[in-house]
N, C-alpha and C positions, 0 to 999 in steps of 0.2 A: 046560434051559428056554430058549426064545428069546423075545425081546420085539420089538415093532415099534418103528420109529423114533419114532413118535408117543408111545409109552409112555416111551422114553428122554428125550424132550423134557419130560416132566412133572417130571423131577428136575432142579432148578435149581442147578447147580454153578457157583459164582463164585469169582474170585480176590480176595483182600484182603490188606492189610498189617497185621501185628500192631502195634498202637500201645501196648499195655500188657499185661503178664503178671505174675501173682502166684501164689505158692504157695497151695494150697487145703487147709489143714489139717483142715477139717471134713468133707472127702469120705472115704467108706469106703475107697477105694483111692487111692494116691498120685496126685494130679492137680494141674494148673495151671488157673488162671482166665485166660482170654484175652479181650482186646478187639481186634476186627478191623475195620479200616476197609474197607468195600466201595464207597466212592465216593459221589458225590452222590445217586444214586437210592436206594440202600439204607442208607447211613449206616454208623455203627458198630454192630456186633452182638457179643454175648458168647458164649463157649463155654467149657465145662469139658472138659478133655482129659487122658486118662491117658497122658501123654507124658514123665514124669519120668525115665525110664531114659536117654534120649538128649538131653533138653533141659532147660536151666534158664531161669528167667524172664528174666534179664538179656540172654541171648543171643538170645532170640526176637523182641525188638522190632526192627522194621524188616524182618523176614522176610515174604515173600509165601507165602500158603498157599491151598490149595483147600478149599472148604467147601460143603456142601449148605445152601442158605439158605431152602428152602421147607418144611422140617419144622415142626410146631408147637413152640413153646417147651416146655422140659422143666425142671422144678424138680429141681435136684440139691442137696439140703440146703438151705442158706440162699441159694443162687445160682440164678438163672434162666438156663439155657443156651438160646440162641436159634438157634444154627447148629451143624452137625456138621462139625468140622474133619476132613479125610480124610488117611489114611495107609495104608501097607502094613506087614504084619508083617515083622520081621527073622527071622533064623534061630531066635531064642529067643521069637518071638511078641510082641516089643515094637514099639510104633508108631514108624514112620519117616514123618514128614510128607511130603506131596507139594505141589509148587508149581511154577511156571514156571522154566525154566532161565535165562530172561532176564527183566529187568523188563518188566512189562506194566501197563496202567492198571487201577487198582482197580475192581472191579465187572464185569470181563469175564467173559462166560459161556463155559463149556467147550462145545466142539463138535468 
């Protein structure tokens, strides 16, 4: 299936910096709770991410990640996830986060 460029523009993918990360023991699947700073316009948003195979909460703080910021919030147990942090599957199907290879300003939109 192909999409038009206008359809692509509807998905708002931004870069942000993880400011806080915690384990999420209440989640059905092993997960982390993330707080990501998307800059002055969007501010800090929360995300629940099943990324425990490759990441622990202490090492994520300060890392820049890409996320879809215009999905509606989703209740994950007692936590409201506001953005979808993006990644690719490794050979075992576990999430590997994506982000810029060099530092960029928080809130920058993917194009």
